[in-house]
ZAMARGU-4260 file (C-alpha; in steps of 0.2 Angstrom, whole numbers, plus 5000, padded with zeros to 4 digits):
<rodrens>
0) 5190/5486/5876 | 5184/5473/5889 | 5192/5456/5892 | 5180/5447/5880 | 5184/5460/5866
5) 5203/5457/5868 | 5200/5438/5868 | 5190/5439/5852 | 5203/5449/5843 | 5217/5438/5849
10) 5208/5423/5842 | 5209/5431/5824 | 5228/5434/5825 | 5241/5423/5818 | 5253/5412/5829
15) 5268/5420/5820 | 5281/5433/5826 | 5276/5452/5824 | 5271/5468/5832 | 5255/5473/5839
20) 5247/5491/5843 | 5233/5495/5855 | 5225/5510/5847 | 5212/5523/5851 | 5206/5534/5837
25) 5221/5540/5828 | 5233/5538/5843 | 5243/5523/5847 | 5243/5519/5866 | 5255/5505/5866
30) 5267/5495/5855 | 5273/5478/5859 | 5282/5463/5850 | 5278/5445/5851 | 5285/5428/5846
35) 5267/5422/5845 | 5255/5436/5842 | 5240/5427/5847 | 5246/5421/5864 | 5254/5438/5868
40) 5238/5448/5864 | 5227/5436/5873 | 5237/5439/5889 | 5230/5457/5890 | 5213/5450/5894
45) 5219/5449/5912 | 5232/5462/5915 | 5241/5462/5931 | 5245/5481/5931 | 5231/5493/5934
50) 5240/5505/5922 | 5240/5492/5908 | 5222/5488/5913 | 5217/5506/5910 | 5226/5506/5894
55) 5217/5491/5888 | 5200/5499/5893 | 5205/5515/5883 | 5209/5506/5867 | 5196/5503/5854
60) 5205/5491/5843 | 5221/5481/5841 | 5232/5481/5825 | 5246/5470/5821 | 5260/5467/5808
65) 5268/5450/5805 | 5287/5449/5803 | 5298/5435/5797 | 5309/5433/5812 | 5309/5438/5831
70) 5324/5450/5827 | 5313/5460/5814 | 5299/5461/5827 | 5312/5468/5840 | 5318/5482/5828
75) 5301/5486/5821 | 5294/5488/5839 | 5309/5500/5842 | 5306/5511/5827 | 5287/5512/5830
80) 5290/5517/5848 | 5302/5531/5843 | 5290/5537/5828 | 5273/5535/5836 | 5278/5540/5855
85) 5265/5529/5863 | 5261/5535/5880 | 5262/5518/5888 | 5279/5513/5881 | 5296/5516/5888
90) 5302/5530/5876 | 5320/5535/5873 | 5321/5554/5870 | 5329/5559/5854 | 5347/5567/5854
95) 5339/5584/5850 | 5335/5585/5868 | 5353/5588/5871 | 5361/5604/5865 | 5370/5604/5848
100) 5381/5617/5840 | 5374/5621/5823 | 5382/5629/5807 | 5367/5634/5796 | 5365/5629/5778
105) 5368/5647/5771 | 5381/5655/5760 | 5386/5665/5776 | 5383/5652/5790 | 5377/5657/5807
110) 5382/5647/5822 | 5371/5644/5837 | 5368/5632/5851 | 5351/5623/5847 | 5342/5607/5852
115) 5333/5606/5834 | 5345/5611/5820 | 5338/5618/5804 | 5337/5607/5788 | 5354/5605/5780
120) 5364/5612/5794 | 5380/5605/5800 | 5378/5600/5818 | 5391/5594/5831 | 5386/5585/5847
125) 5375/5582/5857 | 5383/5589/5873 | 5377/5586/5890 | 5384/5602/5898 | 5375/5617/5890
130) 5384/5630/5900 | 5401/5624/5894 | 5395/5623/5876 | 5388/5641/5877 | 5405/5647/5885
135) 5414/5639/5871 | 5403/5646/5858 | 5406/5664/5865 | 5425/5660/5863 | 5422/5655/5845
140) 5412/5670/5840 | 5425/5681/5849 | 5439/5674/5840 | 5432/5671/5823 | 5417/5684/5822
145) 5404/5672/5816 | 5386/5679/5815 | 5373/5673/5827 | 5358/5683/5819 | 5343/5675/5810
150) 5343/5674/5791 | 5329/5687/5790 | 5339/5700/5801 | 5355/5696/5790 | 5346/5699/5774
155) 5338/5716/5780 | 5353/5724/5788 | 5360/5740/5781 | 5372/5744/5794 | 5382/5733/5806
160) 5373/5728/5822 | 5379/5729/5841 | 5388/5712/5839 | 5400/5720/5827 | 5403/5735/5839
165) 5406/5722/5853 | 5419/5713/5842 | 5409/5696/5842 | 5404/5697/5823 | 5413/5702/5808
170) 5398/5709/5800 | 5397/5700/5783 | 5380/5707/5781 | 5386/5724/5776 | 5402/5718/5768
175) 5414/5722/5783 | 5422/5706/5779 | 5423/5697/5762 | 5415/5681/5759 | 5431/5671/5756
180) 5438/5677/5773 | 5422/5673/5782 | 5422/5656/5774 | 5440/5653/5781 | 5434/5658/5798
185) 5419/5646/5797 | 5431/5632/5792 | 5443/5635/5807 | 5428/5635/5819 | 5422/5619/5812
190) 5439/5611/5814 | 5438/5615/5832 | 5422/5606/5834 | 5429/5592/5824 | 5442/5589/5837
195) 5456/5601/5833 | 5457/5610/5850 | 5472/5621/5845 | 5461/5630/5831 | 5453/5639/5845
200) 5464/5637/5860 | 5480/5644/5852 | 5472/5661/5847 | 5464/5662/5864 | 5481/5659/5873
205) 5489/5673/5862 | 5475/5685/5867 | 5477/5681/5885 | 5495/5683/5886 | 5494/5700/5877
210) 5481/5706/5889 | 5492/5701/5904 | 5507/5710/5896 | 5496/5726/5894 | 5491/5724/5912
215) 5473/5721/5907 | 5471/5708/5921 | 5452/5707/5921 | 5452/5703/5903 | 5466/5691/5904
220) 5457/5682/5918 | 5441/5681/5908 | 5451/5674/5893 | 5460/5661/5905 | 5443/5655/5910
225) 5437/5653/5892 | 5453/5644/5888 | 5451/5632/5901 | 5433/5628/5895 | 5440/5626/5877
230) 5454/5615/5882 | 5443/5603/5892 | 5429/5603/5879 | 5435/5588/5869 | 5437/5578/5882
235) 5437/5567/5896 | 5452/5557/5890 | 5464/5549/5902 | 5452/5536/5910 | 5457/5519/5904
240) 5443/5507/5900 | 5453/5493/5894 | 5471/5490/5889 | 5479/5504/5879 | 5483/5492/5865
245) 5465/5487/5864 | 5458/5495/5848 | 5440/5490/5851 | 5425/5502/5853 | 5416/5499/5870
250) 5400/5506/5877 | 5397/5505/5896 | 5379/5507/5901 | 5369/5508/5917 | 5351/5513/5921
255) 5343/5522/5936 | 5324/5523/5938 | 5315/5538/5947 | 5296/5537/5946 | 5290/5537/5928
260) 5307/5543/5921 | 5323/5533/5919 | 5341/5538/5914 | 5354/5528/5905 | 5372/5534/5907
265) 5383/5529/5893 | 5402/5529/5893 | 5411/5526/5876 | 5429/5521/5874 | 5440/5519/5859
270) 5458/5512/5860 | 5457/5510/5878 | 5452/5528/5882 | 5436/5536/5887 | 5431/5548/5874
275) 5413/5552/5877 | 5400/5553/5890 | 5382/5555/5888 | 5365/5554/5898 | 5349/5549/5890
280) 5332/5551/5897 | 5318/5538/5894 | 5299/5541/5898 | 5293/5525/5907 | 5275/5527/5905
285) 5270/5509/5912 | 5268/5508/5930 | 5265/5493/5941 | 5263/5486/5958 | 5280/5481/5962
290) 5297/5485/5955 | 5304/5467/5958 | 5293/5459/5944 | 5304/5459/5929 | 5297/5445/5918
295) 5297/5454/5901 | 5289/5438/5892 | 5273/5444/5900 | 5269/5462/5895 | 5256/5464/5908
300) 5270/5463/5922 | 5276/5480/5928 | 5293/5477/5921 | 5296/5495/5914 | 5299/5501/5932
305) 5316/5491/5933 | 5333/5496/5927 | 5334/5479/5918 | 5318/5483/5908 | 5324/5501/5904
310) 5341/5494/5897 | 5331/5482/5886 | 5321/5497/5879 | 5336/5508/5877 | 5347/5495/5868
315) 5335/5492/5855 | 5329/5510/5852 | 5347/5517/5853 | 5356/5505/5842 | 5343/5502/5829
320) 5349/5518/5821 | 5367/5518/5826 | 5383/5509/5822 | 5386/5494/5834 | 5401/5495/5846
325) 5412/5480/5848 | 5407/5477/5866 | 5393/5483/5878 | 5396/5482/5897 | 5381/5483/5907
330) 5377/5486/5925 | 5364/5471/5924 | 5357/5459/5912 | 5343/5466/5901 | 5326/5459/5906
335) 5322/5454/5888 | 5333/5440/5882 | 5329/5444/5864 | 5339/5460/5865 | 5355/5451/5870
340) 5352/5438/5857 | 5350/5452/5843 | 5366/5461/5849 | 5377/5445/5849 | 5370/5440/5832
345) 5377/5457/5826 | 5394/5453/5833 | 5393/5463/5849 | 5400/5456/5865 | 5388/5458/5879
350) 5394/5457/5897 | 5390/5461/5915 | 5407/5462/5923 | 5408/5457/5941 | 5426/5463/5945
355) 5441/5472/5939 | 5443/5487/5928 | 5427/5484/5918 | 5417/5483/5934 | 5424/5500/5940
360) 5418/5508/5923 | 5401/5500/5926 | 5401/5508/5943 | 5406/5525/5936 | 5391/5523/5924
365) 5379/5520/5938 | 5385/5535/5947 | 5382/5546/5931 | 5364/5538/5929 | 5359/5542/5947
370) 5354/5559/5951 | 5363/5569/5965 | 5353/5577/5979 | 5353/5594/5987 | 5358/5609/5977
375) 5363/5599/5962 | 5346/5592/5960 | 5333/5606/5961 | 5320/5594/5954 | 5322/5582/5968
380) 5322/5597/5981 | 5306/5603/5974 | 5298/5587/5976 | 5304/5585/5994 | 5298/5603/5998
385) 5281/5600/5991 | 5279/5582/5997 | 5276/5574/5980 | 5286/5562/5969 | 5300/5569/5960
390) 5292/5581/5947 | 5302/5577/5932 | 5290/5585/5920 | 5283/5602/5925 | 5270/5612/5915
395) 5268/5631/5918 | 5253/5641/5913 | 5250/5660/5911 | 5237/5671/5903 | 5240/5687/5894
400) 5228/5700/5887 | 5225/5719/5886 | 5209/5724/5896 | 5200/5708/5890 | 5205/5709/5872
405) 5217/5697/5863 | 5216/5685/5877 | 5228/5670/5876 | 5236/5657/5887 | 5253/5648/5887
410) 5257/5630/5892 | 5276/5628/5893 | 5285/5612/5898 | 5301/5609/5908 | 5309/5591/5909
415) 5322/5588/5922 | 5324/5607/5925 | 5326/5611/5906 | 5314/5619/5894 | 5306/5606/5882
420) 5301/5619/5869 | 5294/5605/5857 | 5281/5602/5870 | 5276/5621/5872 | 5257/5624/5868
425) 5247/5640/5867 | 5228/5644/5865 | 5217/5658/5861 | 5204/5661/5876 | 5187/5669/5878
430) 5188/5688/5877 | 5185/5694/5894 | 5194/5704/5908 | 5194/5690/5921 | 5210/5682/5925
435) 5203/5669/5936 | 5190/5663/5923 | 5204/5664/5910 | 5215/5653/5920 | 5201/5640/5923
440) 5198/5639/5905 | 5216/5636/5901 | 5219/5623/5913 | 5203/5614/5909 | 5207/5614/5891
445) 5224/5605/5895 | 5215/5593/5907 | 5202/5588/5894 | 5214/5585/5881 | 5224/5573/5892
450) 5209/5564/5898 | 5203/5562/5880 | 5220/5556/5874 | 5220/5571/5862 | 5237/5577/5868
455) 5252/5568/5862 | 5262/5573/5877 | 5265/5563/5893 | 5255/5569/5908 | 5265/5581/5919
460) 5270/5577/5937 | 5266/5595/5942 | 5257/5610/5936 | 5263/5628/5940 | 5251/5643/5937
465) 5257/5661/5937 | 5248/5670/5951 | 5242/5669/5968 | 5228/5661/5978 | 5215/5666/5965
470) 5224/5658/5950 | 5227/5643/5960 | 5209/5641/5965 | 5204/5643/5947 | 5216/5629/5942
475) 5210/5618/5955 | 5192/5620/5950 | 5197/5615/5933 | 5205/5600/5939 | 5191/5595/5950
480) 5178/5597/5936 | 5188/5586/5924 | 5195/5573/5937 | 5213/5575/5931 | 5223/5571/5946
485) 5239/5581/5944 | 5247/5592/5958 | 5246/5611/5956 | 5254/5626/5964 | 5256/5644/5960
490) 5270/5657/5961 | 5265/5675/5964 | 5276/5688/5956 | 5276/5702/5968 | 5284/5694/5983
495) 5289/5677/5975 | 5277/5667/5987 | 5274/5649/5983 | 5255/5646/5985 | 5250/5627/5988
500) 5233/5620/5992 | 5238/5620/6011 | 5244/5638/6012 | 5256/5651/6006 | 5275/5649/6010
505) 5290/5660/6008 | 5305/5650/6003 | 5323/5655/6005 | 5329/5667/5991 | 5343/5655/5987
510) 5333/5639/5987 | 5336/5630/5970 | 5319/5623/5970 | 5312/5641/5970 | 5324/5646/5956
515) 5317/5631/5946 | 5299/5637/5949 | 5304/5655/5944 | 5311/5649/5928 | 5296/5639/5923
520) 5284/5654/5928 | 5295/5667/5919 | 5295/5656/5903 | 5276/5654/5904 | 5274/5673/5905
525) 5286/5676/5891 | 5278/5664/5880 | 5260/5671/5884 | 5266/5689/5881 | 5274/5684/5865
530) 5258/5676/5858 | 5247/5690/5865 | 5258/5702/5855 | 5255/5692/5839 | 5237/5691/5842
535) 5235/5709/5846 | 5244/5714/5831 | 5232/5704/5820 | 5217/5714/5827 | 5211/5728/5816
540) 5215/5745/5821 | 5213/5763/5814 | 5230/5761/5807 | 5223/5750/5794 | 5215/5765/5786
545) 5231/5775/5785 | 5238/5776/5768 | 5256/5769/5767 | 5255/5759/5782 | 5254/5740/5778
550) 5253/5725/5789 | 5272/5724/5793 | 5273/5743/5797 | 5258/5742/5808 | 5265/5728/5818
555) 5282/5737/5820 | 5273/5753/5826 | 5262/5743/5839 | 5277/5733/5845 | 5287/5750/5847
560) 5274/5760/5855 | 5262/5747/5862 | 5245/5756/5857 | 5237/5767/5844 | 5236/5781/5858
565) 5255/5780/5861 | 5258/5781/5842 | 5246/5797/5841 | 5257/5805/5855 | 5274/5801/5847
570) 5285/5814/5839 | 5290/5814/5820 | 5307/5809/5825 | 5301/5794/5835 | 5290/5788/5821
575) 5303/5789/5808 | 5314/5779/5819 | 5303/5764/5815 | 5309/5753/5800 | 5297/5757/5785
580) 5291/5774/5791 | 5298/5789/5782 | 5295/5807/5783 | 5279/5806/5772 | 5272/5792/5781
585) 5276/5800/5798 | 5266/5816/5793 | 5252/5805/5787 | 5251/5796/5803 | 5251/5812/5813
590) 5237/5820/5802 | 5226/5804/5801 | 5227/5800/5820
</rodrens>
């Protein structure tokens, strides 16, 4: 839309409170709230930010909804931003970005660490330290023998698996434990995650002491480490937020902005004790010319680059779906005064403390919000090494095929050094035995989708391709052809060399930034190979003409042996070792092949 089109559309809008959306096709580019819809939308005819100017030019229409009050507009905006994920809004990541411990909705529940629990599951968390959660879950399974297998494997098991032999599963699948006893173990494990530390710590301590008495010192040390993790799991109590006699619930919030990403650290206290800490990431898609312009009453200002504006976005999106605390302590005043008015109308005391105990807690929240440098921040180290802005969002690409058949590509995503599996994508590519052409096609596909607003994900800060100079050159050709300006590097497997547009480098083996690239590269490779195997198994083979070999058995055979030729060379014993292949089918395979 050009300036005249924006003014014409604004002239048709009411002068009432409400929410407006800049849209392109089926996608929402930006959501905003207004006290006066007509005046607010008219201001977009002359935006002061180049990023907002580009958003307006991309939009093909403006839609709106009238609300009765400004508060309704505030909450409607927050809900639409979370649901529609517009690329030009500050967006709070859902809690599922943090690991949860989930007990599945099954008569014999499985327990797992996940970021996306199944429907009906009972989940505990979120937790910010995934390593500690996994250590505790290992202790839970070691003590209570809860299963971790999928429902499919559970239903098809006819003998206990390796987990049973290792003592970390009681094998309810084959009746090694009766359902009532298993249910009691599940209940005990859940009591631990509900706050009863002794439900897990006490049996661990007994095992540790028994191991020490039996001179099993290595096992005792391992149990001691688990016990320490378990006892520390529930909490960081002990830091006084207010007077011990104070029974209020208090949230302490501080924000830090790094490029297009912001973090809000939240400390939560009840009855004067700190009982929870969490960190939340927001994608701040609006960029501007200066970080000191914070007038949120003018949406064309680059306010989203400031902590004050980030706090405004966080407060509405976070508390729109949660219970309010009694008080909120902030590192600075939110840029949007409507947000403070809304909280205070709900009975929340909002303060920016200047001194005393409360100010110290705000300072602690600020320290949690700010990223640490060096080895504790591989993302920052990677940006420094490559000479680019901190690459919070990295996408990795790889291609997999079998001599030019079943050609597929993977596009995985890492955010802040952690896999963002919800943003993984995969694509079938042209059948050809040309790795460079395949990589060019894959990267071009991603670039074109980004430019056409056909991809609902934010643009990445860095692209990583699996390969060497040839793959990097192919990726750069695709970027040049499409005009998508995203930095790209490659990582070669053989010698772990980092290939950049300016040359090839060997980084120290223990460099955290190299380890980050390796994780992205390896995950892209795994995801591509997995998809290739699925596509390959769908390809018609001579196995389709073998009596007694259905689609599932065919897939099992190909996964086990890799090719029809290897199946042809397999012995009868090897064939019958595959589920679904008996003596008769094995003989048929040997005869037909």
